[in-house]
N, C-alpha and C positions, 0 to 999 in steps of 0.2 A: 595333607598338611592344612592346618587351620589358617584362615585369612587374618585372624586376630589372635595374637598371643598375649595372654595376661601375664604381666610382670607383677609379682606379689612380694612386698617387702615387709620386714618386721618393725614393730614399734613397741618398745618397753616403757616409753614415757611420751609426753606431749611433744617435746622437741624432736624426737625420733619420728613421730607421726608427721610433723611438718616437713621434716627432711625427706621422708619417703614420698609424700605427695608432691612436693615441689621438685624433686629430682626425677619424677616421671613414672612412679608406680601406678599401675592400674587398680591395684587392690592393696590393702594393708591388713595384716593379721596382728591381733593384739590380744591381751588377756585382761580379764577383770581381776578384782582383788581376791577372788576365790575360784577354785575349780579349773585352773589352767595349769599346763605342764611346765611352766617356768615361774614358780611361786617366789623366786628370789629376784625377779625383775621388779621394777617399780610398779608397773601395771596401772590400771585405770579404775577409779571408783565409778559408781553409777552416774554421777553427775558428769564426770569427765568423759565417760563413754557416750553419753547422749550428745555432748558437745563434739566428740570425735566423729560421730556419724554425720552430724550436720556439716561440720567442716569438710569432711571428705566428700560427701554427696554433692555439696555445692560445687565441688571441683571435679565432679564426674569420676570419683574414685570409690571403690567398694570397701566395706569394712567387714572383715571376718573375725569372729571372736572364738578363742580357744576355750572349750569346755571339755578338755580332753584328758581328764583324770578318771580313775576308778572312784566311784562314789559309794559310800556306805548307806545303808538303809536310813540311819539317823540323819543323813544330810539331804535326803531326797525331797523333802518338803521345800527346803531352801533352794535346791536345784530347780525344782518346778517353777518357783516364783522368779528365779533368775532367768530361766529360759523365756518365760512370758515377758519379762521386762525387756530382754534383748529383742524379741520379736516386735514388741510395741515401739521400741526405740528405733526400729528401722534397720537393724543389723542385716547384712546381706546373706549371711550364713553363719552357722556355728560348726566348729571342727570338733568332732566327738570320737572318743575311743570306746567308751563303755556302752555296750548294747542296751543296758538298762536305762542309761541316760537318753539314748536314742529313742527308746520306747516311750519314755516320759515326754520327750520333746514332741513326738508325733501326736500326742494326745493333748498337751497343754498349749502347744504353739504349732498347729498343723501346717501353717503357711511359711514357717521358718525353714529354709533349706538346710540340709545336713550334709557335711563333708566327712568322709571316713578318714580319720587321722592315720598317719603313718604308724602310730602306736597299735593299730589293729593288725599289723604285720601282713599287709596285702602284698603277696608275692607272685600272683598269677591272675590270669583272666577269669578263672573260675571264682577266685576270691572277690574280684570286682563285681562279677555277676551276683554273688551272694550279697554284697553291700547294696547293689541296686535293688535286690528283692526286699531288703530291709529298709528301704526308703532313702538311701543316700544318693544324692545327685552328682557327687564327685568323690573320687578315691585318690588318696595320696599314697603313692607306691613306696615300698621299701627302698631305701637308698642303695641297696645291693643290686637293684635291677640293672641289667645291661641294655645296650642300645637295641639289639635284636629283640630282646624280651619286651622292651618298651614298645617297639613298633607292633609286635604281635598283640600285646594287650590293648593298645589303642585301636587297632583294627577291629577287635572283637567287642570292645566295650560300647554299651549304649549310652553311658554317662561320661562325664568329663574325667580326664586323668590329669593329675597334678604331680610334678616332679620337683625335687630339690636341685638347684643349680649352683649354689654357692654357700659356703659357711662350714661350721663345725660338723663333724661326723661322729656318730656313735660306733663303737667297736662291735657292740651287740646289735642284733636285729631289734629295732625299736618295738617296745611292748613286751619283750621277752627278757628284759634285764632285771634281775633281783639282787645284783651285787651291792649297790648302795643300800638297799633295804636290809639285806642279811648281815652286812658288815656293821652298819651304823644306825639302822632303823629309819633311814630316810628313803622313802620309796620314790623311785623314778616314775612309777605308775600313778603316783599321787602328787607329782609336780615338785618333789623335794630332792632330786638327785644330787648327791654330793660329789659326783664325778670321780669315783674311785679309779676309773680307767686312766686318769691323768696322774696317778701316783706311781712311784718307782716300784719295780718288781725285779726279781732275779728269776731266771729260768734254771731250775735245778732238777737233778735226777732223783731216783728213789733213795739214794744214799745221802742226799742233801748237798751234793757238790754242784756248784754253778757250772753250767755247760756252755756259756757264751763268753767266757772271759777272754778268749783269744781270737775273737772274730769281730772286734770293733763295734759290738752292739751296745747301745746306750741303756740307761736304766728304765726308760719309759716304754716298755715293750707292749703296752696296751693302748698307747696314746696315738690316735690317727692324725695324719695331716688334715688340713682343711680342704674341703671340696672347692674346686675351681673349674668350671666347665666353659669358660668364655671362648676357648678355641674350638670346642665341640658344639657350639650353639647350632650351627646349620644342621648337623646330624640329629640333634635332639628335637629341633623344630620339625624336621621332616618326618620324624617318627610319629608325630601326631599329638603330642601332649597339648592340653588346653591352657595350662597354667604353669608358670615357672617361679619357683619359690626360693627366696634368699633366706637363709637361716640367720638368726641373730637378735632375738628379743632381749638378750642380756647385754648387747653391744651398745656403745655410745652413739649418739645421733650422727656424729661425723662419719662413722663407719657406714651407717645406713645411707647417708647422702652420697658418698663416693661410690659404693658398690651399686646402688640403684642407678645412678646416673650413667655408669659405665655399661651396665647391662641394657639399660634403656636405649642407648645409642647403638649398641651392637644388634639388638633385636630389630630396631627400626631400619638399620642399614640392610639387614638380611631381607626384610619384607619389602624393601624398596628395590631389591634385586642387585644390591651392591654391598655385600657383606665385607666389612673391613674393620680392623682394630687400629686405632691411633697408636703411635709409637710408645706412648706413655701408659698404655692400658695395663699391662702386666706389672709394670713398676708401681703404679698407683694402687692396684689391688694388693700387692705385697706390702706396700708401705702402710696402708691403713690398718691391716691386721693379717697376720699369717702365721701358721705353724709349719711353714712350707706348704706346697700345694700338691694335690692329687686329683685325678679324675675318678677316683674310687674304682667301681666295678663296671663303669660304662663301656670300656673298651676291652678290658681283660681282668684277670685276677692278679692283682699287683703283688701279693705276698708282702715281703719286708718293705717294699717300696711305699706301702701305704703308711708306714710309721713315721712319726716325729719322735724318734726314740731318744734324741739328745735333749729335747726341750719340749715340755707340754703346753707352753704358752707362747704368746706373741714373740717372734724373733726379729721383727723389723726387716729392713732392707739393707743388704750389704752394700756399703758405699766406698770401701777402700781397705787398705792395709797400712799398718804402722811401718814407717821406713826409718824413723829416728826417734830418740827419746833423751831428753836432758833432765835428769833427776833433780838437779838443783833448782831449776826454774819451773819444773813440772810441765814443760812444753814438749808436746809430741808432734811429730811430723807425719802426715797422712797423705799417701798418694790416692787421690780421689778417683773413683769410678762413677760417681754421681755428683750432682751439684750439692753444695752444703751451704746453709744459711745460719746467720745468728738466730738464736732461740730454738734451733733444732735440738732434739734429744738424741744422744748417741749412747751406744753400749759397745764396749770392747771385750771380745772373747779372748781373755788373756791365756797364755799357754799354761800357766800354773796359777791356780787359785780361783778359777771360775770366771766371773764377769764383773766388770765395773761400769758404772753409768754416770753420765753428767749431762748438763745442758750447756750448749755452746753459747758462752757470753762474750768471748773474744775470739776473733778469727783473723789470722795473719797470712797474707799472701805476699811473697817477696819482701818480707819485713814490714809491710804496711798493714794497718788495721783496715779490714774491709767488712762489708755487710753480707757478702756472698762470694762464693768461689765456684768456678765451673769444674765439671768432670775433666780429668786429664791433668789437672794441676796438683802441686804438692802444697799443702797448707799446714799451718801450725795452730794448735789449740792448747789450752791448759787442761790437764787431766790429773785429778788428785790421786790416782792409783798407779802402781807400777805396771809397766807393760813390757813386751818384748818385740823384737823385730818380727815382722810378718803376721803379728796378731791381726785378726779380722775386726773391722770396724762396721758396726751396724747402726743405721739411723732408726730409732724407735718412735720418734716424733718429728714429723715434717711440718714445720711452721707454715710453709707456703701452702701445702696441701690442706692443712687444717683450716687455714683462712678461707680457702676455696670452699671447703665442706661446710663451714659455718655460715656461708652465704645462703644456705638453703633453709635455715630456720631462725627463729627469733623474731621479736616484734619489729626490729629495724629492717628485717629482710622479708617482711610479709608480702606474699604474692596476692594481688587483687584480681578480681574477675572484671574484665572490661565490659562496659555497657554503653549503649547509645541512649541519649535522652532527647525527647521532643517536648517542648513547652508551648502551650497555647494560652494566650492571655487576651481575650476579647472583651470589650466593654459590655458590662451587664451580665457577664457569665463568670463562673468560677474559673480560676487559673487551673489548668490541667498539666500534670507532668506524667509522661509515659516513658518508662525505662524498658529497653529490649536487650536481651543478651544475644550471644552469637548463635544460639540454637532457636531463636525466635520466641523464647518465653517472654511474657510481658507482665509489667506491673504498672498500675495506674493509681494516681492520687489527685484529688481535687481539693481546692480550698473551700471552706465554708463561706468565706468572704467573696462577694461578687465584685469583679473588677470595675473600678470607677475612674473617673477623670482625676489626674494627679494635680495637686495644688502646688507642690514644691519639687519633688524628686520623682519624675516619671521613670517607669521601668525601662531598662535598656538591655540589650543582649549581654552586655558586660556584667550588669548587676544581677541578672538572672543566673548567669554562669557562676558567679561568685557563690550563690546559695546552693545551686544544684550540684556543684562538684564537691560539696562538703560531705564526703562519704567515708571519711577516715575511720570511723568507728564501725563500719560495715565491712563486708567482704568484697565490695565492689569499688571500681574506680571509673571515672568518666572518660570514655574514649572519643565520643563525638557528641555534639549538641546541635539541635535544630530548634530555632525559636521563631514562633509566629505570634506577633502581638500588634494590637492597634497602637496608634500614636498617642502619646501623652496619657498613659494609664498607669495605675498603681495598685499594688496589693501589699499589705504589711509583710515584712520579712518573716515574722513568726508563722504566718499562714503558709508562706512558700516552704518553709522548713518542715511544717507538718505534712504538707502534700508530698514533699520529697520522702519523708519517712514512710508514709502510707504506700507510696509507689514501690519503694525498696522492699518493704515487708511483703507486698503482694508478689513482686518478682521472685523474691527468695522462696516463698511458698510454692510458686509455680515451678521454679527450677527443681526444687526437692521432689515435688509430685511427679515431674517428668522423669526423674531418675529412678524412683522406686514407687510404683503404684501403692495406694493405701491398702493395708491389710485389715482383716477383721481383728478386733481386739482379742488378745489371747485369754485363755481361761485361767491359767496360772494356778490351778488347783491340782494337787497330786492325784493322779488317777488311782482308783482302788484296784487291787489285784483281783484277778478272777478267783472264785472259790476253788479251793484245792480239791482235787479228786484223785490225787496220786498218793494218798496216805500210804506210807511204807510201814507196815506192821511186822515184817519179818525180822529174823535175827540179823545182827550185824555180820557181814561176810568179810573174810580176809582176802584181799586181792594182792597179787604179787606180780610186778613187772619184770620180765626177763628178756634177754636178747640172745639166748642160745638154747639148744635142745637139752643139753645136760643140766642146765639150771632149771628148765621147765620140769624135767623129770624129778629133780631134787625137791623143788618146792611143792609139787603135787603130792609127793610121798610124805612131806613134812606137814601137810594139812592145809594148804591153800585152797580156798573155796572158788576163787576166780583166777584163772591164769590170764595175765595180760602179756601178750607175746608180740615182739617185734617193734616196729617203728624205727627210731634212730638207735642204732647199736653203739655200744661203748667200746667195741673191739675192732672198729674199722672194717668189719666184715659184713657183706651183704647177705640177706636171707632170701631164699628163693621160694617159689610156690611149694616145692617139696617140703621145705622146713615148716611152713605154715600148716600144710596138711598133716604132717606128723605131730605137730604140737596140738592140733585140734583132736586128732585121734587119741593122743595121750590123755587129754582132759576128759574126753567122752568115756574112755575106758575107766577112768577114775571116778566117773560120776560127777565131774565138776564143770563149771562154766568156763568158756574161753572167749576172750575179747581180743581181737587183733588190733594192735596199736598202729598209728600212722605218724609220720614225722610232723614236727611242728613247723618245719620250713620245707615248702615245695615250690621251687622256682618255676617260672613259666616254661623254661626249657625242659623241666622234669615233669610237667603236668600231664602230658599225654601218656607217659609211662605209668604215672600214678593212676590214671583212669583204667588202664589195662590191669594194673595190680589190684585195684579194687574189684574189678570184675572177677579176677581169679580168686580173691579172698571170698567173694560171695559163693563161689563154687565149693569152698571148703566148709560152708555152713557153720560159721562161728555163732556164738551167742550174740555177738555184736561187734561194733568197731569203736575203738577209742580214738576220737578225732582230735588232732592237734593243730589243724590249720583250717581257716574258713573256706578256702578253695576246695579242700578235700571234702568238707561237709557238702558243698554244692555238688561235687562230683559223685558222692556216695549216695545221695538221695535217689530213690527208685531202684536201688540194688537189692532190696528185700532184706536188709540187715538192720538190727537195732543200732542207733547211733548215740554215742555218749560223748559230750564235749569234755575234753581234757582241761587241766588247769592252765595250759598255755593260752586258752581262750579267755582267761581272766574273768571268771565268774565271781563277782564281788558283792552282789546285792540281789534282793528279791525280784526286782524288775528284770534283771538279766535272766534269772531262772524262769520267770514268766515268759520271756522271749523264747527261750529254748523249749519250754513245754509246748508253746504254740506251734513250734516247728517239729514236734514229734520226738524230742529227745527222750531216751530211755532213762536218763539220769544225768548227773553232772558232777565233775570233780571241782571242788572249790579252790579259789586262789589260796596259795600258801601264805599270803599276807594277812589273812583274817585271824582274829582272836577267838578264843573259846566262846565268850559271850556273844560275839557276832554270829558265829556258826550256830549256836543254840537258837538264836532268834530266827535265822534262816530255816533251820530244821523245823521249828514250830509252825512255819507258814505252810508246810506240807505241799510244796509246789512240785518238787521232783525228788526221787531218791538221790541221796547225796553221798559223795565219797570225799575223804580227806587223806592227804599224805601223812604218814606217821613215822616212816623210817626210810633212811637212805641219804645219799649225798644229793642235796637239792641243787638243781641246775641254777647257776647264777648268770651265765651268759651262753648264748649260742652265736657263733660268728663265722662268716666266710673266711676270715683271717685265721690262720693256724700258726700259733707261735712256734711250736717245735719244727713244723715243716718249713716255715718261712725262714727261721733263724739257723736251723741246723741242716736243712735238706729234707726233701720229701720222704726219703727212705727211713727216717727215724720213726715213722708210725708203727713199724713192726719191732722196734728195738727195745721197748720197755716203757715204763711209766715216767711221766714228767709232771712237774708242779710249778706253779707260780709261788714264789716266796715273797711276802710283803715285809715291811719295815719291822713288824712285830714277830717275824719269823714264823708266821702262820703259812701253811702250805696248802694251796688250792690245786687239787688234781686237775689235769688236763686230759681230755679224751677226744679222739677224732672218730666221727661216725663214717658210715659207708659212702657219704657224699663229700668226704674230706672237710667237713665243717668241724670246727673246734667247739667243744663244750667245756666251760669252766665250772667245776663243782665246788661246793662249799668245803672249806677246810675242816669243818666239824660235821659229824654225821647227825642228821635229824633222828631223834629217838623219843617217842611218846609211849614207850612200853608201860610206864607207870600210870598212864592216863587212859589206858584202853577201856577201863570200866566207864569212864566219863563218856566216851564215844558210844559205847554200847547202851548206856542208860538214856542218852538223848535220842536213840533210835537212828543212828547213822546207818545208812544202807551198806556202805563198804568203808573199810580202812585199807590203805595201800602201802605196801613196802616197795620201794624202787631198788631192785637187786641187780641192776645192770652193772654197777661198779664192783660187784662182789663176785667171788668164785662160787661154784656150786655148793661147796661145803658151808661157806658163810651164809649163803642164801637159805639153805636148809635149816641151819641153826636158828636164824632169825625167825623164819616162818614158824618153826616149832614153838619158839617162845611166845610169839603173838597168838598162835593157836591156843596155847595153854591159857594165856591171859583172857582171851575171848571166852574160853570155856569155863572161866571162873577159878582156875588153878593159880596158886601163888607163884609169881615169877617177878624178878627184879631186874632193873637196868644197871645194877651196880657193876656187873662184869663188863659193861661196854664203856670204852674210854673215848675221850675227846668228842663228846656228844653235845648237842644243843636241842632246845625245845622250840627253836624257830620263833615264830611270831605268836604262837598260841597264847602266851601269857603276857607278852610285851607290846604287840601290835606295831603299827607303823604310823608315821606322820605323813 
């Protein structure tokens, strides 16, 4: 267990920054106007960012900046300059997803610490070791990590581990979601997530019939509750994490103030050996914002219990039920379970017609108008909507709690740093002012005027204090004053004020230096890529990804050049060593290459088995391994197999390709969010042989939560196919793999059959069909068509229905 636990809070604007710092955060993470994963937050421009660093550092709080999106080649010059600016501004670390951005950062700002974002999908200790080898000093784990896994990872890690402790959850493993991207062109990997998981869906069977109508399931079957770990804090602390992170850069400053102050007190009480939670803790956490609460996967696999399926946004705090209603006067009576105040906002979940909301402007208790009423009493308020007996009443705005929260930010609530002052005024010498803070940092200022005998108004301790304590425009306040002066001396007030200003500026500089030692000035120039020596001049090969032996045989016979076998199956069935050996034998007999695929998610509890699996794969002597997880890459090194990063590792730019080439990659599969022009530019760099997805149901999400299993019972995995149906009646196939993880596939099938010649002409090493959602016959037909297209024979996509060209022509924002 660490002696010091860092509490990290979010800030989407200046008031939220003040709230976080004043409420007790040890660090604040925020984003600039570009390159952060919450582009819809207000965020900070460069001037505000510099001010934020100074404001926080003066108060002994660190600033971390999110640079955690995938960056295109066209943006890398700007990224390099931005990283240099952040380093020179004194930012304590940057949070990064893109390995290309990390590569650039190491070169343009080598002293700037890097944190591996949760968007890197770090799910095991091997993944953390990979991040350490890439220069990251901290790793933010996937939010699906449980307590045992957390403890194991912390024990093995040489670097710091950061965990989320409160706030919104993603249903998909972070960094693996393409749902917003494929549905609306707004990429979560680019900071533009439209939150499609918060929209209504129906779970339907292959015939289109809704299968959850009779078991009280709401519409929002992808919408998770909010994470709340306040009661699990002792276990999380004891697991060994270094930093505890509150989610919420899109939240208002009142939320930041309340949540930060609560977790600050809880952590401090644990470290003091007396962990306790005040009675109002859970109430205040619920009141400030909740979609109901969950501890996610920390203790177990919650299934349906993780869902906020009735409501995807803030539900407030239940404060009572309707016990009477007078329609003529619009007065309703509420039996209170919590206190209620004038100016509170309430919402009543009416039995018929949804919800109605109002602000309490009149409050009656025993027929008398009151400003507040306690729990246990029955009150009357005016409500403009019809209600029914026993309807639930929720408070969505607590005026008293908001007043408390607002005391943490704003000019009127500014927190000053206390200093002690010593003033010396001796005849014939300059007047000297020395300010000292609680850490012993000093600042001195002297007058240019030499103290002389007073003619009218000699200096007194009172008059000196009047000038010295005028610190209102600074970050300091006078806590104590010591004055040493000769009798009957004077110094002009303007001179005293100037000496005070010099002393404060010197103290401020000393305090900032003590917090963050000076760095060398960053270079800020985009590093050149190494000269390419991996020119691929061979013909474009057709690779096909399958998850069964019958499909493997079918696609090899139909003309696949490269068999991609295994990884996560779409049939809930596991593949054993025998299956891999047989697939390898098939490919060799046909004179074709075989690459064994690995899962994109490998949890810490699965990591040892994965190591054994990789060793057995090496014994099968494949052409290589298609690597879908950073931890798997770390484990597979030294096994004597060629390694090929899969698209789940989000290869988006030339510097990421350069990173993988330096680590011996045999090639790389590009992100499906790239456009043709972007791909052509990457291909011309000749950094690595490249592969692109051209056909199949693109994975939109991979999740520990399984909708069919959670809502219908685990046995349904064998029963047939299920789909999510959205408001436009689009149906997204659901499949479960051998680890019981759910994969949501695109409603439309990616089809680039008409563009095969473009891939071939640009010199693409491989184009890939993902045939895991197909049967053997479909896989063979598709393989034959793409084989024909690659061989220059005429073939058309006209016979394929419900298809999409993905992002190749439209791109993402």
